[in-house]
N, C-alpha and C positions, 0 to 999 in steps of 0.2 A: 542561492543555488539555482542555476539555470535548468531548463528542462532536459537538455542533453546530459548534464552532469548527474541529474537525478536518475535518469535511465541507467547510466553507468553504475552508480552506487547500488541501485536496486538489483542489477544483474549480479554484481559481486556478492552482495549480502544474500541474495537468493541462492546462489551457488554454495555459499558457506552453510546456509541452512540445509541444503540438500546433502552436503558432505556430513554434517552432524547427523542427519537422518539416516544416512548409510551406516554410520557407526551404531546407531540405535537399532537399525534393522538387523545388523549382525548378531546382536544380543537376542533378538526375537526369533531368529532363523530356526531354532530347534522346534518351535511350536508346529504341531503336525497338521491340525485341521485347517483347511484353506480359509474358511470364514473367520476363524479365530486368529489366524495369522494376519489376515487382511485387517482385522480390527486393531491388532497391536501395531502392525506396520503403519496403517493410516494414522493412528494416534501419535506414534513416535515421530514419523516424518512430518505430519501436519503440525505437531507442536514445535518442532525445530524450525520449519520453514515459516510457519505463522508468527512465531515469536520474533525471528530475525527481521522479517519484512515489516511487522508492526512497529518495530523499534527504529526503522531507518529514519523516518522523519524526525523523531525525537532526538536521535543522535546527531543528525545533520544540522539541527537548529540548536545544538549544544544545551539541551534542556535535561541535564544529567539527573536531576532529582526526580524527574518524571519517568526516567528510564526503567527502574525496577518494577513499578506497577504495570507499565505498558508491556514489559517482557512477560510478566506473570500472566497477564490477561491474554497475551498472544499465545502463550503455552497452552492455557486452558481452552480458549476458543479454537485455536488452531488444531489442538489435539482432538477436540470433539468433532470439528468440521472434517478433519482428515479421516477419522475413524468412520463417521457416518458416510462420507463420500466414497471411501474405498470399499467399504462393506457393501454399500448399495451397488457400486460398480461391479464388484465381484459377483453379486447375485445376478445382476443383469448379464454379465459375461457368461455365467453358468447356464442361464436360461436361453440366451440367444447366440452365444459364441459359436456353438457347433452348427446350428442351422444357417446362420448368416455366413459363417466360414465356408460351409459347403456350397452356399449359393454364390458367394463372391470369390471363392477360392482363397480367402485370407480371413484370419480372425482379427485383423488390425482395427476394423471399424468398432466392434464391441469394446476392444481394449482402449481405443481412443476415448470412447464415451465414458468408460470406467474412470480414466484418469482426468477427464474433463470435469466430472462430478467432484472429484477430489480437489481440483484446482479452483472450482467455483466456491466451494465452502471454505477452503483455506484462504482464498483471496478476500472473501467477505469477512472472515474472522480477523484478518490483519487490519482491515478498515475499521471494524467495530472496536478493536482493541485500542485504536488511535482515537476513538471517541467521535467518529463522524459517520453518519448514515450515508452521506453522499460519497465519501471515500470508500465505504463498504460496497456500495453499488458499483462504482467504477472498478474497484479492485476485484470484485466478483466477476465482472465481464472480462477483465484482463486475465484473471485466474482460469476461467473456463477455456479461453483460447489457448493460454499457455499450457494448461494441463493437457489439452487435446494434442497440441504440437509435441509436448514432452512425451506424452504417452505413445505417440506415433514413432518417436525415435527410441523409446525405451527398449522394446523387444529386439529391434535390429542390433542395437549396441550390445545387449546381453548375449545375443546369438553369435555376434562377430568376435567378441572378446572373452567369452566364457562367463559363467554365472557369477563367480566371485569378483573378478576384475571388472566385468561389465557393469555390475551394480555400482561399483566404486566410481565409475564415470557417469552412469546413467542417472543416478540420484542427484548429483550436483548439476548435471545438465538440465534435469527437470526443474530444479530450483532456480537455475539461471534463467530459463525460458519463462517460467511463471513470473519471476521478478521483472524481467524486461517488459512482458506484456502488461503486467499490472501498472508499471510506471508509464508506459505508452498510453494505456487507456485513461489513466488519471490526467495525463498531460493533454490528450486530445479532447477529453470531455470536460475539462475544467471550465467553469462558467465565469469566474472572476478571480483576480489575484492582486497582490500587492508586490511591487518591486522596490527594493531599497536603492536609492540613487545617490546616497552620500554616506560617509563614515566607513567604519571597519567592515560592515556587512554589505557594502555596495555591490549590487549585482544579484543579491539573493532574492528569490521569489517565494512568496507564501500564498498558498491557495486559500481562498475564502470559501471553505466547504462546510462550515458550521453555522448554525443560526446566529451565533455571536462569536466574534473573534476579538480577543483581548490583545491590545498593544501595550507593552510596558517593559520594565527592566527586570521584573521578577521572572524566575525560571518557570513559574506557573503560567506565564503569558504565552499565548499562541504565536505572537510575533514578538520575540524577545530581543530587545535592543540593549543588551547588557553593557556595552562599553560607553554608552551615552549617559553621563552623570546627570544631565538635565532632564532625563526621562524618569517619571515616577514609576513605582513598582507596578501599579496599574494606572496607565496614563489615559487611554482612550479605548473605545470599542468600535468595531464595524458590525452593524446588525443587518440582517436580511429581513426587510419588512415589506410585505405586500408587493413582492417582485422587485424591490429596489434595495440597493445597498446604501446604508446611512452611517456616516461617521458621527460619533458621539464623544464629546469631551466629558470625561468622568473626574476631572479635577486637575489634570496636568497641563491643560492649555493646548489647543489645537488651532492651526492655521490652515485654511483651505484656499489654495491659489493666492496665498499672501494675505488673506483676510481672516481675522479671528472668528471662529464659529463655536457654538455650543452643540448644535445638532444640524446636520445638513445632508441631503441626498447626494450621492456621488455619481459622476458621469465619467465615461472613459477618458483617460488622460488627465484627470484631476491630480493636482500636486498637494500632498498633505505634509505638513511639518509638525513633528512632535519633538520637543526638546531641540537638539541641534541636528536631528536626522530628517532627511527628506525622503518621502515615499511617493510613488505614483500608483494610482488605481487603474487597473486594466480589466476590461470585460469584453466578452465576445457578443454581448447582446446588442442588437441593432437598435438605433434610436437613443442610445445613451452616450453619444459622442459629445464631448465638450465643444461648445461653439467658440 
């Protein structure tokens, strides 16, 4: 999966999460107290957006057995993050919305900050649900920017189209923007990744954003090479050790630049062979270029 394709899928899935959030928000609409409504809105929308975005990578890598727990964790963490973010934003808006609005002639800035907090926590939740602190950090950054941009567009859309129809467009738009910014942040901030250069999954990219990344044919593997019958269920790992990435053979047999290895540090451009599949290691770190 290339970076451009990943941004596209995150956008579509984020918009779908926002659409589901709109449906949930309609059920919560009768709640009268603003903070209570913000709590339920944030939890409902955060759960929908958090779950869908958390599940993107799992779905794109065809790891279907991992999908239910990732979705569940995305619902829980996204719901908590969305509730906390939107309630905190609502409190901030209540405290500063009027004075800042009077000063600037608009209440857009407090509203943007409100939704930015929502985006930050939902983005972080989607990364945590996927099991990566690095992904959580990058998704949080993308989420805060996406939430701010989405929040900036939320009020004008609702005012232009009316409350009911406007929310039906504004929530998917919010999810779409958060999804795009999360994907862009992860793409721009990725440190190292593996590209598949042969076989059915040729062209797919897998970010190395965990302390240990497992390569194998099992659906539990982080880099799942399911069609390659020569690949073991858990074939090899790539570990992050003291600032370096190290490929480790865990019983399946690994060749690095054509030579068998048991454990070896990786440099940018190194060719790794597992089973009948060829991979290339890429990193943005300077000084790790293969000679």
